[in-house]
Every structure is written in structure tokens, then in C-alpha cells.
C-alpha positions as CSV (number, residue, x, y, z in Angstrom):
1,X,101.3,111.1,117.6
2,X,98.0,110.5,119.4
3,X,96.3,107.4,118.3
4,X,92.5,107.9,118.0
5,X,89.9,106.4,115.8
6,X,89.0,109.6,114.0
7,X,92.5,110.3,112.9
8,X,93.1,106.7,111.8
9,X,89.9,106.8,109.7
10,X,90.9,110.0,108.0
11,X,94.5,109.0,107.3
12,X,93.7,105.4,106.3
13,X,90.7,106.3,104.2
14,X,92.5,109.1,102.4
15,X,95.6,107.0,102.0
16,X,93.7,104.1,100.4
17,X,91.9,106.4,98.0
18,X,95.1,108.2,96.9
19,X,97.0,104.9,96.6
20,X,94.2,103.6,94.4
21,X,94.6,106.7,92.2
22,X,98.3,106.2,91.7
23,X,97.7,105.6,88.0
24,X,97.1,109.4,87.7
25,X,100.7,110.1,88.9
26,X,103.2,108.1,91.0
27,X,103.5,111.0,93.5
28,X,99.7,110.6,94.3
29,X,100.3,106.9,95.0
30,X,103.4,107.5,97.1
31,X,101.5,110.0,99.3
32,X,98.7,107.5,99.6
33,X,101.0,104.6,100.7
34,X,102.7,106.9,103.3
35,X,99.3,107.9,104.7
36,X,98.3,104.2,104.9
37,X,101.6,103.4,106.7
38,X,100.9,106.1,109.3
39,X,97.4,104.7,109.7
40,X,98.8,101.3,110.3
41,X,101.3,102.7,112.8
42,X,98.5,104.6,114.7
43,X,96.3,101.5,114.6
44,X,99.2,99.4,116.0
45,X,99.3,101.8,119.0
46,X,95.5,102.1,119.4
47,X,95.0,98.4,119.5
48,X,98.2,97.7,121.3
49,X,99.3,95.2,118.6
50,X,102.9,96.0,117.5
51,X,102.9,93.4,114.8
52,X,100.5,95.4,112.7
53,X,103.1,98.2,112.0
54,X,105.9,95.7,112.0
55,X,104.4,93.8,109.1
56,X,103.3,97.1,107.4
57,X,106.9,98.5,107.4
58,X,108.2,95.2,106.0
59,X,105.7,95.4,103.2
60,X,107.0,98.9,102.4
61,X,110.6,97.9,102.4
62,X,110.2,94.9,100.2
63,X,107.9,96.9,97.9
64,X,110.6,99.5,97.4
65,X,113.3,96.9,96.8
66,X,111.0,95.1,94.3
67,X,110.2,98.2,92.3
68,X,113.9,99.2,92.3
69,X,114.9,95.7,91.0
70,X,112.2,95.7,88.3
71,X,112.8,99.2,87.0
72,X,116.6,98.8,87.3
73,X,116.5,95.6,85.2
74,X,114.3,97.3,82.6
75,X,116.6,100.3,82.4
76,X,119.7,98.2,82.1
77,X,118.1,96.0,79.5
78,X,117.1,99.1,77.5
79,X,120.6,100.6,77.6
80,X,122.1,97.3,76.4
81,X,119.6,97.1,73.5
82,X,120.2,100.8,72.5
83,X,124.0,100.1,72.4
84,X,123.5,97.6,69.6
85,X,120.6,99.1,67.7
86,X,119.2,102.3,66.3
87,X,115.9,101.5,67.9
88,X,114.1,104.3,69.9
89,X,110.8,104.2,71.8
90,X,109.2,106.1,68.9
91,X,109.7,103.1,66.6
92,X,106.6,101.2,67.6
93,X,106.2,99.5,64.2
94,X,106.7,95.7,64.8
95,X,108.7,95.1,61.7
96,X,111.1,97.9,62.5
97,X,111.6,96.7,66.1
98,X,112.4,93.2,64.9
99,X,114.7,94.5,62.3
100,X,116.7,96.5,64.8
101,X,116.8,93.8,67.4
102,X,118.2,91.4,64.7
103,X,121.3,93.6,64.7
104,X,122.2,92.4,68.2
105,X,124.8,89.5,68.2
106,X,123.2,86.3,69.2
107,X,125.4,85.8,72.3
108,X,124.7,89.4,73.4
109,X,121.0,89.0,72.8
110,X,120.7,85.9,75.0
111,X,122.7,87.6,77.7
112,X,120.4,90.6,77.7
113,X,117.3,88.3,77.6
114,X,118.7,86.3,80.6
115,X,119.3,89.4,82.7
116,X,115.8,90.7,81.9
117,X,114.1,87.4,82.8
118,X,116.1,86.9,86.0
119,X,115.6,90.5,87.1
120,X,111.8,90.3,86.5
121,X,111.5,87.0,88.4
122,X,113.5,88.4,91.4
123,X,111.5,91.6,91.3
124,X,108.1,89.8,91.2
125,X,109.2,87.4,93.9
126,X,110.1,90.4,96.2
127,X,106.8,92.0,95.4
128,X,105.0,88.8,96.4
129,X,106.9,88.8,99.7
130,X,105.9,92.4,100.3
131,X,102.3,91.4,99.6
132,X,102.5,88.6,102.2
133,X,103.5,91.1,104.9
134,X,100.7,93.5,103.9
135,X,98.3,90.5,104.1
136,X,99.5,89.8,107.6
137,X,99.1,93.4,108.7
138,X,95.6,93.4,107.1
139,X,94.6,90.2,108.8
140,X,95.7,91.5,112.2
141,X,93.7,94.7,111.5
142,X,90.6,92.6,110.7
143,X,91.0,90.7,114.0
144,X,91.5,93.6,116.3
145,X,89.0,96.0,114.6
146,X,86.3,93.5,113.6
147,X,86.3,94.8,110.0
148,X,86.7,91.7,107.9
149,X,87.1,93.8,104.7
150,X,90.8,94.3,105.8
151,X,91.4,90.6,105.1
152,X,89.7,90.8,101.8
153,X,91.8,93.8,100.8
154,X,95.0,92.0,101.8
155,X,94.1,88.9,99.9
156,X,93.3,90.9,96.8
157,X,96.6,92.6,97.0
158,X,98.4,89.3,97.3
159,X,96.6,87.9,94.3
160,X,97.4,91.1,92.4
161,X,101.1,90.7,93.2
162,X,101.1,87.2,92.0
163,X,99.4,88.2,88.7
164,X,101.5,91.4,88.3
165,X,103.3,89.7,85.4
166,X,100.0,89.9,83.6
167,X,100.4,93.7,83.9
168,X,96.8,94.8,83.4
169,X,95.2,92.2,85.7
170,X,97.7,92.4,88.5
171,X,97.9,96.2,88.7
172,X,94.1,96.6,88.6
173,X,93.7,94.2,91.5
174,X,96.4,96.0,93.5
175,X,94.7,99.4,92.9
176,X,91.3,97.9,94.0
177,X,92.9,96.4,97.1
178,X,94.2,99.9,98.1
179,X,90.7,101.3,97.7
180,X,89.3,98.5,99.9
181,X,91.9,99.2,102.5
182,X,90.8,102.8,102.6
183,X,87.2,101.8,103.0
184,X,88.2,99.4,105.7
185,X,89.9,102.1,107.7
186,X,86.7,104.3,107.3
187,X,84.7,101.4,108.9
188,X,86.8,101.2,112.1
189,X,84.8,101.8,115.3
190,X,85.8,102.8,118.8
191,X,87.1,99.8,120.7
192,X,85.2,98.6,123.8
193,X,86.4,100.2,127.1
194,X,87.5,96.8,128.4
195,X,89.7,96.2,125.4
196,X,93.2,95.2,126.6
197,X,94.9,94.4,123.3
198,X,95.9,91.1,121.8
199,X,99.1,89.5,120.7
200,X,99.3,87.6,117.4
201,X,102.7,86.3,116.2
202,X,103.8,86.0,112.6
């Protein structure tokens, strides 16, 4: 795949926008993240800085594992709860939910709660690790391209990952960070002819 600024701008810009619109449908977000990953790969070649893509791919891997752990824990917890109650997602009335949960034996309830808490903590921790790698990739992009907005986007994503436990705040910050990444890619300019690359280790 030929690495040129025009292609990087298009893929990165479109990827950031689609990732920011992932609230519409998860497929939209997935396509956006993939396009961003390709843009990071092409940027890595264009600027001759392999650590850009290396950090970006680590971000993706840890993100996938984090999401799998979080959703897996929630699904397992839900199945354990359904085993002991007649509760269904349609029973949103608070008193009904409390009534059904009270059917669960105390020892079983604490076991379910423990698994849920541990699973969420591990999932969020992995998400934060993935954010650190995205921040590193973004910082490298800022250094080699001269577009400081990359660093801002990476920092915002990291903050969002830390605050993801506060669902609304964390997710909103992550979506905004994706949009800023897209804008950052659109701001990339041609590198000077004498540009010879740089090596930054993380």
C-alpha cells in the first residue's frame, strides 16, 4: 500500500468521523477504527517511524480484549441472575427488580457481585492500557507531522478511558477524541524533502 499524504488524510479523516459516530451502530464504529488503524500504518511508513503503527496495533488488541472482558462479565452476571429470578429486561420498575433480586441466596448474590466487580475492574484496566498505547501513537504523530491536535486527541481518549466507569462522561470523551483524531489526520501536510525520519522509543 503506497503511503502518501492524500490517502492518509482521507482514510484518517473518514475513520475518525465514523469512529465518532459509533453510537449510531457498532459496525460504523468498527469500520472507523479499522480505517484509523490503516491511516496509522500508512503514516508509520510515510514518516519512517515504525513505533506509530506498533503502538496503534497494541491499542487495538488491548481494546478488543477489554471489550470482550467487560461484555463477557456482564453476560455471565446476567445469566447467573436470571437463573435465580424471574426478572427480565422488561421489568424496569425499581421495586420489581429489588423484589426479584431478593430471591437470590445471599452467598450466591455476593458471588455474582464479586465476579461483576472484578470483571469490570479488569476490563476498565485493560481499556486504560489500550488508551496509553493510543496516546503514544498520537504523540508520535504529533511530533512527526507537526499537528499538535494529535496529542490532544490522545490525551482526551485516555481521560475518557479512565472515566468510562462514569458511562456518559467517559464514552462522550472517547467519541470526541476520535473526531479530533480524524481532524488531525485532515491537517497533515507534505513532509519536507530533506525529512529523513525519526526514532522515538516507548
